[in-house]
C-alpha positions, 0 to 999 in steps of 0.5 A, a space after each residue: 957233554 954231560 948226561 941229562 936225567 930225564 925220568 920220562 920222555 913223552 911227546 904230546 900229539 897235536 889235537 885237531 879240532 874235531 867237529 862231531 859227525 854230520 855237524 855241518 849237515 845238521 846245522 844247515 838243516 836247523 837253519 833252514 827249518 828256522 828260516 822257513 817251516 819245518 814241513 817246507 819242501 825247500 829243506 828236503 835236500 838238506 834233510 837228505 844230505 843229513 840222512 846220507 851222512 848219518 847212514 855212512 857211520 863213523 869213519 875208522 880212526 887213524 893208526 895211533 903213533 907209537 913214538 911214546 913206546 919207543 921213547 920209553 924203551 930207548 929212554 931205559 937204555 940211555 938212562 941205564 935202568 
């Protein structure tokens, strides 16, 4: 088996479709406002859900993968650089 010259090793992460924070709650409130008056009491529950979501804040991100670091480190050993 012959060695293959690979200058850089990279793994592309899968990008999930991320909705903005509280997008569902904001959309349902806007739909409610469009169907009835803005001051209608029917939309109070949706407004409360949006307020609670906004007060929670942004969730902490997941720990980043370090696979690219290890591929670069091992690539130097494999390629002999």
